[in-house]
C-alpha positions, -999 to +999 in steps of 0.1 A: -001+001-001+015+034-009+027+056+020+017+095+019+042+117+038+024+146+055+044+179+055+050+195+089+028+223+083-002+201+077+003+174+105-021+191+127-049+185+102-037+149+100-038+143+136-001+146+139+007+118+115+039+121+095+035+089+073+002+072+064-005+041+045-033+048+021-049+031-010-050+046-043-034+043-079-028+080-085-021+111-066-059+122-067-071+089-052-044+092-026-056+127-016-092+115-015-082+087+007-064+112+032-094+134+032-116+105+043-093+100+074-084+135+079-112+160+069-099+193+058-065+180+045-077+180+009-084+217+012-048+222+021-036+202-011-061+210-035-085+239-048-111+237-075-101+201-084-065+212-088-033+211-068-032+242-048-007+268-062+024+264-040+020+227-035+045+202-052+041+164-052+070+138-055+062+102-062+093+079-053+117+108-049+108+125-081+087+157-086+058+150-108+044+169-137+013+150-142-001+164-109-032+146-096-030+121-123+003+108-116+003+071-111+015+055-078+024+018-073+017-002-042+051+005-030+052+042-037+061+070-013+043+103-020+055+136-007+035+169-006+055+200+001+056+238-006+069+244-042+100+263-044+105+290-069+133+313-079+150+329-106 
């Protein structure tokens, strides 16, 4: 079962959990499962059915570009964190 890693700033919404095993075969389904367990967490990650601006997702150590549609395997580790910008 995939593991979702909850960023420090969102752990209060997730009952203090840092790592959570969740079911799902893409990032969207992972977030939906997290919302069922921790109401309000989805609103921290998504807005208007898209990832929140300023939220990046990494699956298995790689930043994803397909966003919510990025597939995950049963062994995947998913990280949500503030996106960094610069120039």
